[in-house]
C-alpha positions in Angstrom: 0.0 0.0 0.0 2.9 2.4 -0.6 4.3 2.0 2.9 8.1 1.9 3.7 8.9 -1.6 4.9 12.6 -1.5 5.2 15.5 1.0 5.2 19.0 -0.1 4.4 21.8 2.1 5.8 24.6 2.2 3.2 26.8 4.9 4.7 27.0 7.3 7.6 29.1 10.5 7.8 29.2 12.9 10.8 31.2 16.1 10.7 32.9 14.9 7.6 34.0 11.7 9.2 32.8 8.4 7.7 31.6 6.1 10.4 32.6 2.5 9.9 33.0 1.4 13.5 30.1 -0.9 14.5 30.3 0.3 18.1 29.7 3.9 17.1 26.8 3.0 14.8 25.2 0.9 17.5 25.5 3.8 19.9 23.7 6.1 17.5 20.9 3.5 16.9 20.5 3.1 20.7 20.3 6.8 21.2 17.7 7.2 18.5 15.6 4.4 19.9 15.8 5.8 23.5 14.8 9.3 22.2 11.2 8.1 22.1 11.3 8.4 25.9 12.6 11.9 25.9 16.1 11.3 27.2 17.7 10.0 24.0 18.0 13.5 22.4 20.8 14.4 24.8 22.5 11.0 24.4 22.4 11.3 20.6 23.8 14.8 20.7 26.6 13.7 22.9 27.4 10.8 20.6 27.5 13.0 17.5 29.7 15.6 19.2 32.2 12.9 20.3 32.4 11.6 16.7 32.9 15.1 15.3 35.4 16.1 17.9 38.9 16.8 16.6 37.8 17.9 13.2 39.8 21.0 12.2 37.9 24.3 12.0 34.2 25.0 12.6 31.6 26.8 10.5 30.2 30.1 11.6 26.5 30.6 12.2 26.3 32.3 8.9 27.9 29.4 7.1 25.6 27.0 8.8 22.5 29.0 7.8 23.8 29.2 4.2 24.3 25.4 4.2 20.9 24.8 5.5 19.3 27.1 3.0 21.3 25.4 0.2 20.2 22.0 1.3 16.6 23.2 1.4 16.8 24.6 -2.1 18.2 21.3 -3.5 15.1 19.2 -2.6 13.1 17.9 -5.5 9.7 19.7 -5.9 6.7 18.3 -4.1 4.3 16.5 -6.5 0.8 15.2 -6.4 0.2 11.5 -6.4 -0.3 11.2 -10.1 2.8 13.1 -11.0 4.9 11.2 -8.5 3.7 8.0 -10.0 4.6 9.3 -13.4 8.2 10.1 -12.2 8.5 6.6 -10.9 7.2 5.0 -14.0 9.6 7.1 -16.2 12.6 5.9 -14.2 11.3 2.3 -14.2 10.7 2.3 -17.9 14.2 3.7 -18.6 15.7 0.9 -16.6 13.6 -1.6 -18.6 14.0 -0.3 -22.1 17.6 1.1 -22.3 19.3 -2.4 -22.2 17.7 -3.1 -25.6 19.9 -0.4 -27.2 22.2 -3.2 -28.3 19.5 -5.6 -29.3 19.7 -5.6 -33.1 16.4 -7.6 -33.4 14.3 -5.3 -31.1 11.7 -3.0 -32.6 12.4 0.8 -32.9 13.0 2.3 -29.5 11.9 5.6 -28.1 12.6 5.4 -24.4 9.6 6.5 -22.2 7.7 7.4 -25.3 4.3 7.4 -23.5 5.4 10.2 -21.2 6.7 12.6 -23.9 5.1 16.1 -24.2 3.9 17.0 -27.7 6.4 19.9 -27.6 9.4 17.8 -26.2 12.8 19.1 -27.2 16.0 17.2 -27.8 19.0 19.4 -27.0 22.7 18.8 -27.8 26.0 19.3 -26.0 26.0 23.0 -26.8 22.4 23.3 -25.7 21.4 23.6 -29.3 18.0 22.3 -30.4 18.4 19.0 -32.3 14.7 18.3 -32.6 11.4 19.8 -31.4 8.1 18.0 -31.2 7.4 14.3 -30.8 7.6 13.6 -34.5 11.1 15.1 -35.0 12.3 13.8 -31.6 11.2 10.3 -32.4 12.9 10.5 -35.8 16.2 11.6 -34.3 16.3 8.9 -31.7 15.2 6.2 -34.2 18.0 7.3 -36.5 20.8 7.3 -33.9 19.7 4.1 -32.2 19.0 2.5 -35.6 22.5 3.3 -36.8 24.0 1.4 -33.8 21.6 -1.5 -34.3 22.4 -1.6 -38.1 26.1 -1.9 -37.3 25.3 -4.7 -34.9 23.2 -6.5 -37.5 26.0 -6.3 -40.2 28.6 -7.7 -37.7 30.7 -4.6 -38.0 30.2 -4.1 -34.3 29.3 -6.5 -31.5 28.1 -6.0 -27.9 30.4 -7.5 -25.3 28.8 -6.3 -22.1 25.3 -6.2 -20.7 23.8 -2.7 -20.6 23.0 -1.6 -17.0 21.7 2.0 -17.0 22.0 4.3 -14.0 18.9 6.3 -13.5 18.7 8.9 -10.7 16.5 11.7 -9.6 18.4 15.0 -9.3 17.8 17.6 -6.6 16.2 20.0 -9.2 13.6 17.3 -10.1 15.2 16.3 -13.4 16.1 12.6 -14.2 19.7 11.8 -15.1 20.5 8.7 -17.1 24.0 7.3 -17.6 24.4 4.4 -20.0 27.6 2.6 -20.9 27.7 0.4 -24.0 30.6 -2.0 -24.1 31.2 -2.7 -27.8 33.9 -4.2 -30.0 34.6 -3.2 -33.6 35.0 -6.2 -35.9 34.8 -4.7 -39.4 38.4 -4.7 -41.0 37.8 -1.3 -42.5 37.2 0.2 -39.1 40.0 -1.6 -37.2 43.2 0.4 -36.3 46.0 0.0 -38.7 49.2 -1.7 -37.5 52.3 0.2 -36.7 55.4 -0.6 -38.9 56.8 -2.7 -36.1 53.6 -4.7 -35.7 53.4 -5.2 -39.5 57.0 -6.4 -39.6 56.3 -8.8 -36.7 53.2 -10.1 -38.5 55.2 -10.7 -41.7 57.7 -12.8 -39.7 54.9 -14.7 -38.1 55.7 -13.2 -34.7 52.6 -11.2 -34.2 48.8 -11.3 -34.7 46.4 -9.0 -36.5 44.1 -7.1 -34.2 41.1 -9.2 -33.3 38.9 -6.2 -32.6 38.9 -2.7 -31.5 37.3 -2.0 -28.1 34.7 0.8 -28.2 33.0 2.0 -25.0 30.2 4.5 -25.5 29.1 6.4 -22.4 25.9 8.4 -22.9 24.7 10.9 -20.2 21.4 12.6 -20.6 19.0 14.6 -18.5 15.2 14.4 -18.8 13.4 17.5 -17.7 9.9 16.6 -16.4 7.2 19.1 -15.5 4.9 18.9 -12.5 2.4 16.8 -14.4 4.9 14.1 -14.9 5.5 14.8 -18.6 8.9 14.9 -20.3 9.4 18.3 -21.8 13.1 18.2 -22.6 15.8 15.6 -23.2 19.3 17.1 -23.0 22.5 15.4 -24.0 24.9 16.3 -21.2 28.0 14.4 -22.1 29.1 11.7 -24.5 32.3 9.8 -24.1 34.0 7.4 -26.6 36.6 5.3 -24.9 36.8 7.7 -22.0 37.3 10.8 -24.2 34.6 13.5 -24.5 33.3 13.5 -28.0 33.0 16.8 -29.9 29.6 18.3 -30.3 29.7 18.0 -34.1 30.4 14.3 -33.9 27.5 13.8 -31.5 25.0 15.9 -33.4 25.9 14.3 -36.7 25.3 10.8 -35.2 22.0 11.9 -33.7 20.8 13.5 -36.9 22.0 10.6 -39.0 24.6 12.6 -41.0 23.9 15.8 -42.8 20.2 15.7 -42.0 19.3 15.8 -45.7 19.3 12.1 -46.4 17.8 9.3 -44.5 19.0 6.2 -46.3 20.2 3.2 -44.3 23.7 3.7 -45.7 23.8 7.3 -44.5 22.5 6.2 -41.1 25.1 3.6 -40.6 27.8 6.0 -41.9 27.0 8.5 -39.2 27.8 5.9 -36.5 30.9 4.8 -38.4 32.1 8.4 -38.4 31.9 8.4 -34.7 33.9 5.2 -34.5 36.6 6.6 -36.8 36.9 9.7 -34.6 37.4 7.4 -31.6 40.0 5.4 -33.5 41.9 8.7 -34.4 42.4 9.4 -30.7 45.1 6.8 -30.6 46.7 8.1 -33.8 45.6 5.3 -35.9 
């Protein structure tokens, strides 16, 4: 019935000190439990002071007020039951749908499509508008995801890791999504070229041709949701290829499927290939 049944304590920090001693943790728990009788408040205060004791410096009253005000401002907005349920379902659906990014046989994917506003905007790394409205937004995502899946279907790329998205609610009420795709490039035309030393070793039978080129794509986005629980903006915050931040033009070209004037399957795949070639160029190949 929507009741909290269990709370799991992952970490406790007091006065900047991480508490890992079981004795201290038990002391705090005991103080909290006894506070129901009225005396525990003083016990708890004493325990916390003893834990914090010895920490260099102390904040002034003004600094403490500022910190309290800042913390209050960072709380997500209060929502009615329907909007709160929509937030939950958006996050749940993103967890469910995003792993299929690397499923070449899956149908076209528009994550959390049923929660999109008719005026939803897709914005790029430079905060530029890449698409506006559900039709253009859906086309942009279909193109970019389709290019990856097309490369997977042709065997040019294969997925080597399960996709486990990280979805979290930010203090301002937006939803941040971090997805890492562990891939491996198999197409000979996309593999890094061998150095002269590697080529000489291969000719002498002392080396091996590269069996694949690792490609890790990290995609970080923020979904802005209004108080009705509707997605009004999807902003690409950061994209990394093998740990390197990719330029805005590489990202926007991939999202748009190339020059934006053609929509052939070849052009769609080429937009993804261009991103791969940029990643390969980082190592000087």
